[in-house]
C-alpha positions in Angstrom: -54.5 -14.9 35.3 -53.4 -12.0 37.2 -50.1 -9.9 36.7 -47.4 -10.3 39.1 -46.0 -6.4 39.9 -42.8 -6.3 42.4 -43.2 -2.1 42.6 -46.8 -1.2 42.6 -46.1 2.7 43.8 -46.9 4.2 40.7 -49.6 2.0 39.0 -52.9 3.3 38.6 -55.8 1.2 37.8 -59.5 1.5 36.9 -62.0 -1.6 37.1 -64.3 -2.8 33.8 -66.8 -5.1 35.0 -69.3 -7.4 33.0 -72.8 -8.4 33.7 -73.5 -11.9 33.9 -76.6 -12.9 32.0 -77.4 -15.9 34.2 -78.3 -12.7 37.2 -81.6 -11.7 35.5 -83.1 -8.2 36.2 -81.5 -7.6 39.7 -80.6 -4.0 39.9 -77.1 -5.0 40.7 -76.2 -8.6 39.5 -74.4 -11.1 42.1 -71.8 -11.4 39.4 -71.1 -8.0 39.1 -70.6 -7.5 43.0 -68.5 -10.3 43.3 -66.0 -9.3 40.5 -66.1 -5.9 41.9 -65.1 -7.8 45.4 -62.4 -9.8 43.9 -61.0 -6.8 41.7 -60.7 -4.7 45.2 -59.0 -7.3 47.1 -56.3 -7.6 44.1 -55.9 -4.1 43.9 -55.5 -3.9 47.9 -53.3 -6.9 48.1 -50.8 -5.1 45.6 -51.1 -1.5 46.5 -52.3 -0.4 43.5 -54.4 3.3 42.9 -57.9 2.6 42.0 -58.8 5.4 39.9 -62.1 4.7 38.1 -65.0 1.9 37.8 -66.3 0.9 34.5 -69.8 -1.0 35.0 -71.7 -3.3 32.2 -74.5 -4.3 34.3 -76.8 -4.5 31.0 -78.4 -1.2 31.5 -78.7 1.3 28.5 -77.2 4.7 29.7 -79.8 5.8 26.5 -82.8 5.0 28.6 -81.7 7.1 32.1 
């Protein structure tokens, strides 16, 4: 489900990507990579301005 935007020049967006449990222990899941690629294509196709990316890839930031 995508929003149809007519005038995108002032839209600033951020990506939020979430881990799929089925990807297991890979450093970055295929799900995250696929989601990023789909979102980036949508942002480019709609001439949006990406300002940030948030990823929940199952890694607790407290353990880093």
